N, C-alpha and C positions, 0 to 999 in steps of 0.2 A: 878298696875297702877290705879290711882284714876279715878272715873267716872267723866266725864266732859261734857260740852256743855249744851245748852238749847233747841236746836231744837227738840230733842227727849225726853225731860223730860216728863214723864208720858204718853208717846205715845205708841201705839201698832204699830209695824212695820212688814210688810210682804215682804219677798224677794222671787220672783219667780226664779226658777233655783238656789235655795239656796245652793245646794251641789256641784256646779261647783267651779272652782278656784276663781272666783270673789266672788261668794256667800259665800264661806267659809271665805274669808278674810273680807268681809263686816260684817259677823256675829261676828267674833272676835273683830272687831272695835266697833260694836254696844254694845257688852257686857260691854264695858268701858264707856258707856253713862248711863243715867238714864231712858232709855226706860223701859216701863212697861212690855211689852211682845214682843218677837221676834219670828215670825212664819217663818219657812222654808218650802217652797212649792216646791216639786220636785217629779220626778217619780222613783228615784233610792233609794230603801229601804236600800240597803247595805251601801251606802254612808251616808244616814241619821243615820243609826245605828253607824257608825264610828264617825260622828260628835257629836252625843249625848254622846258617851263615852269620846271623847276627850275634849269637852267643859264643860259638866256637869254643866250647869247653869239652875236654876229653872225657869227662864223666857223664856227659849227656848221651842217652840212647833214645832213638826215635822208633816207635813201634806203631805201624799202621794197624788199625783194628777198630771194632765197634763193641761197646759193652753188651750189645745184643748177642754177640758171638761168644758163648760161654767157653768154648775150647780155646779160642784165641786169647781171651782175657785170662784164663787160667795159666796159659803159657807165659803171658806177660808178667804174672805175679810170682813166678818162680824166683826164689831167692830174695824177695822183697820183704823189708821189715816194716815200713810205714807207707800207708796209702792215703792220698787225698783225693776224694771222689768228687770231681767237679763236672763230669760229663752230664749233659742234660739237654733236652729240647725245652726251650724256655720262652720263646717269643709267643706271647699270649694270643694274638690274633691267629697265627699259624697253627698253634696247638688247638685252638677252638675249632678250626676248620679240619684238622687232622688229629682228632683226639686219641685214636688208638695207637697212632705212631708215637705219641708221648708216653702212653702206657708201656709200649715195647721198650723204649729207652729208659724212662725214668723209674719204672717199677720193675719190669723183668730184668733190665740191665743192672739195677741195684741188687736184686737177688742173685744174679750171676756173680756179681762182685763179692757179695757176702760168702757165697759158696766157695769161690776161688780163694778168698782170704783164709777160710777155715781149712781148705785142702792144702794150702801152701805155708801154713804156720806163720802167717803175718802177725806182727806184734801189736800194731795200732792202726786203726782205720777211722778216718774222719770223713763224714759226708757233708757237703755244702747244701744247706736248705735255704728257704726264702720266706719272707713275710707272707707270701701268698698261700703258704700252708696253714695259716691261722684262719679258722672259719672260712675255708676255701669257697670262693665265689666263681672260680673258673676251673677248667680241666687241668691246667698246669698246676694250680694250687693243690688240687686233689691228688695228683700224682706225686707231688713233693711231700704231702702229708703222709702218704703211704710209704715213701722212701724213708722218712723219719721213723715211722713205726717199724719198718723192717730192720733198720739199723739198730734202734734201741733194743728191740726184742732179740736181735742176734746175740746179745750178751748172755741170754739164757740158753742158747744152743751150743755154746762153745765147749762145754764139758771140761776136760782137763786142759784145754788150750789156754794160753796166757793172753790171748788177744783181747784188746779193748775196742769196742765200737762206740763212737760218739758222733754227735752232730753239732754243727753251728748253723744258726738261723739269723739272717739279716736281709735288708732290702737291697735294691739296686745300688751298685757302686757308682759313684759320681764319675761320669765320663766313660763308663764301660758300654759295650754294645747292649742295646735294649734300654739304656737310661735316656732321660730327656735331653741331656746336654748335647750329644752328637747330633741329634735331630735338629735342635734349635740352631746350632752352629752351621750345619749344612744349608738350612733354609736361609739364614742371614747371608752367607757367602754367595748363594745362588740368586740373591735379590728376590726371594720369594717371601710371602707372608709367613709369619710364625704361627703355627697352628697349636692352639691350646684348647683342651677340652673344657677346663674350668680353672680360672686363676686361683680360686680358693682351695683347690685340691692340695693336700699336703703329702710330703714324702720324707722319710727319714734320710738324714744326710750322713754318708759314709764315704770317705775317700779310699782309693786303692791301698794306700799305705796303712790306713786304719784297718782295712779288711785283712791285710796280711798280718799285722800285729795281732789282731783278734784270733785268727786261725792258729798262729804259732802259740799264742797264749793258751788257747783251748787244748791244743795237742799236749802241751806241757802239763796242764792242770787236770786232764781227764782221768777219771777213775773207771769210766765205762758206763754207758747207759744214759748220759746226760744229753740235753739239748742246751748248748750255750747261746746266750743272746746278749749282744753288746748294749751298753748304755749310750744312747744317741740323742742328738738334737734333730730337729726337722725344719722344713722350709715349705713355703707356699709356692706353687708352680708359677704364679704371677710374679713373685719376687725374684725367682730364679731367672725367668725370662727377662725381666728388667735389668738384672745384674749383668747378664750376658750381652744384651744390646748395648749397654753403656760401655762395657769393656771393649767390644768389637768396634764401637764408634760409628755405626751405620744406622741411619733412620729406616725403620721397617714398620710395616703394619702388622697388626695381630688379627688373626681370624679364629673365632670361636667355633669349634667343631663338636660333633656329638661324641659322647663317651664311647670308647671302643668296647666291643663285646668282652665281658669278663673283667673289665677295669673297675677298681675300687676308688672311691673318693679319698679315703684315708687308709694308710697302711697300719696293720696291727702286727706286733711281734710276740705278744703274749695275750692270750684270750682270758676273759674273766674266769672261765672254768679252770684254766691252768694255774691260776694264782695260788691255789692251795698246795700245789706241788712245786712252787717256785721259791728259790733261795737266792741270795745275793752275796757277792764278795765285793772287794774294793773296785773292781773293773767291770764285772759282768753279772748278768742274771744266769741262774742255772735251773733248768726245769728237769725234774726227774720223777719218773713214775713210782708208785708205791713198791713196784717189784724190785727197785734198785735201792731200797732203804737200808739194805744190809751194808751199804758202803758208809753208813753213818754220817751223811752230810750234815744233819742238824747239829752234830757234835764236833764237826771239823773246825779247826782254828781259822778264824777270819771269815767264816760263812754263817749267815743268819737268815732267818725267815724274812721274806720281802714285806715291805709295807705298802706295796701296790694295792689299790682298792678296786679300780674299774678297768683292769687290763692295762696294756701298754701299747698305745697307738700314737700315730704321728700327729693327731689333733689334740693330744693331751700331754705333750712334752714341750719344752722350751723351743720356740721358733726362732730361727736365725733371721736377722734383718738383711735387707738388700746389701748394705755395706759389708756386713760380715760374710755374706756369700761371695762378694767381689774379692775380698781378701783371701778366701779359701781358693777360689778359682785361680788367682794370681800365684799364690804360694805353691799350688799343685801343678802349675803350668798346664791348665786344662783348656785354655781357649785355643785349641787346635782340634781338628777332626780326628778322633781316635777310633773311628769305626772302620779301620782298615786291617 
């Protein structure tokens, strides 16, 4: 694949949480740009070793560290132009049981990153948020909402610096760790019952390639202070389960289990209260607070006020059929266990 794009030309890029599902995919995409250096910042030395062997690119640099460690993070940010902040504690049940650990990583860690970006003259920083930050119902969502607020408000702290802070917000990526797909596949391959909390639950559908396109698009279009939200379709958990079972070709039983602590029946990406601050372009929604109106989004070419009325949730968008889901799973080569 030829190297492409101009946003990353000659730039040094840092990915926090760079050994996670998203971080690995971002790294592979960045290798195909003209980025000067790509730094992977994470606390998992084994996954760093695996990535280094797999990707084998001289521009890659692997730094062990935790976003909770402000000094180490600041050192990792030296000479960096663009930051993608993907580090987080995000497993809902674990976070519900260890809430303050999530605060340390998702909130304190984010503020450490903001301070480090300001101190090291970073040009552009993007934080990866989640649907769970909308009307948060669990600890993870609360910490990610605070992360968004910290990132957006950081644009008012930069003074003379040219840095732009922006966020992207979306749901679980299909096939990533924490999504339903790897769990269903493991259960089928182990001849276990498929556990479903409620077949009528809905989730937004987004593939990894769509997530990468969205992040790169948001980096390119950012003026600073936005929360970008993609336009997505959704699916019912029951339809996803049926699609996977048919593709795997094994007869399995389904077991209905209780809803996990902090779990929502439907995902929301834009709340009703946020609609008044929401605009839309050809590809995405843009949420910006009144404090960022000096960027004149209402007058920007190709951007207009959204016509959303009742928020933007997985139960009020177009739902994918079972056959459509099967086509997506086949196209994305997702009927494998990606939780490794």
